[in-house]
C-alpha positions as CSV (number, residue, x, y, z in Angstrom):
1,X,6.9,-10.1,-25.7
2,X,7.9,-6.8,-24.0
3,X,8.7,-6.6,-20.3
4,X,5.3,-4.9,-19.7
5,X,3.5,-7.6,-21.5
6,X,5.3,-10.3,-19.6
7,X,4.4,-8.6,-16.3
8,X,0.8,-8.4,-17.3
9,X,0.8,-12.1,-18.3
10,X,2.3,-13.1,-15.0
11,X,-0.2,-11.0,-13.1
12,X,-3.2,-12.3,-15.1
13,X,-2.1,-16.0,-14.6
14,X,-0.9,-15.9,-11.0
15,X,-3.6,-18.1,-9.6
16,X,-3.1,-20.9,-12.1
17,X,0.2,-22.3,-10.8
18,X,0.7,-25.3,-8.6
19,X,-1.7,-25.0,-5.7
20,X,0.7,-26.7,-3.3
21,X,3.2,-24.0,-4.0
22,X,0.8,-21.3,-2.8
23,X,-0.2,-23.4,0.2
24,X,3.3,-23.0,1.8
25,X,2.8,-19.2,2.0
26,X,-0.4,-19.6,4.1
27,X,0.0,-19.2,7.8
28,X,0.2,-22.6,9.6
29,X,-3.0,-22.1,11.4
30,X,-5.0,-22.0,8.2
31,X,-3.5,-25.2,6.9
32,X,-5.0,-27.6,9.4
33,X,-7.9,-26.8,11.7
34,X,-6.5,-28.9,14.6
35,X,-3.5,-26.6,15.1
36,X,-3.3,-23.5,17.2
37,X,-4.5,-20.3,15.5
38,X,-1.8,-18.4,17.4
39,X,1.8,-17.8,16.4
40,X,4.5,-18.9,18.9
41,X,5.1,-15.3,20.0
42,X,1.3,-14.7,20.5
43,X,1.2,-17.9,22.6
44,X,4.1,-16.7,24.7
45,X,2.4,-13.3,25.3
46,X,-0.9,-15.1,26.1
47,X,0.9,-17.4,28.5
48,X,2.3,-14.5,30.5
49,X,-1.0,-12.7,30.4
50,X,-2.6,-15.8,32.0
51,X,-0.1,-15.5,34.8
52,X,-1.1,-11.9,35.4
53,X,1.8,-10.1,33.9
54,X,1.2,-6.6,32.4
55,X,2.3,-5.5,28.9
56,X,5.5,-3.7,30.1
57,X,6.4,-6.7,32.2
58,X,5.9,-9.1,29.2
59,X,8.0,-6.8,27.1
60,X,10.9,-7.0,29.5
61,X,10.6,-10.8,29.9
62,X,10.5,-11.4,26.1
63,X,12.9,-8.6,25.2
64,X,10.5,-6.8,22.9
65,X,8.9,-3.4,22.9
66,X,5.6,-2.6,24.7
67,X,4.1,-1.6,21.4
68,X,4.9,-5.0,20.0
69,X,3.3,-6.7,23.0
70,X,0.2,-4.6,22.5
71,X,0.0,-5.6,18.9
72,X,0.3,-9.3,19.9
73,X,-2.5,-8.9,22.4
74,X,-4.7,-7.3,19.8
75,X,-3.9,-10.1,17.4
76,X,-4.7,-12.8,20.0
77,X,-8.0,-11.1,20.9
78,X,-8.9,-10.9,17.2
79,X,-8.0,-14.5,16.4
80,X,-9.9,-15.9,19.4
81,X,-12.9,-13.5,19.0
82,X,-12.3,-12.3,22.6
83,X,-13.6,-9.0,24.0
84,X,-10.8,-8.6,26.5
85,X,-7.7,-10.3,27.9
86,X,-9.4,-12.5,30.6
87,X,-11.9,-13.6,27.9
88,X,-9.0,-14.5,25.6
89,X,-7.3,-16.5,28.3
90,X,-10.5,-18.3,29.1
91,X,-11.1,-19.2,25.4
92,X,-7.6,-20.4,25.0
93,X,-7.8,-22.6,28.0
94,X,-11.2,-24.1,27.0
95,X,-10.0,-24.7,23.4
96,X,-6.8,-26.4,24.5
97,X,-4.6,-23.7,23.0
98,X,-3.1,-22.7,26.3
99,X,-2.1,-25.0,29.2
100,X,-0.9,-23.7,32.5
């Protein structure tokens, strides 16, 4: 079997391996519905948003760029289906994801 054939074989049969092996590559929030849908960094950003901190203030506190904070905020809003930051905080509090 040539190298090209072996690559084609692996590509064609990639879904037939052990399902538990592929499960470890899924994000933790998709494995069990009872866990938080947010990453630890997203939870930290949401925590500071709940206390009224702005994006640049959160960036200084966490030692990351403001662009990264903005990306985390967008991700939090998307994962919680929130339309804005106060809505995201409210949803996180009512779902038990965030505790103040």
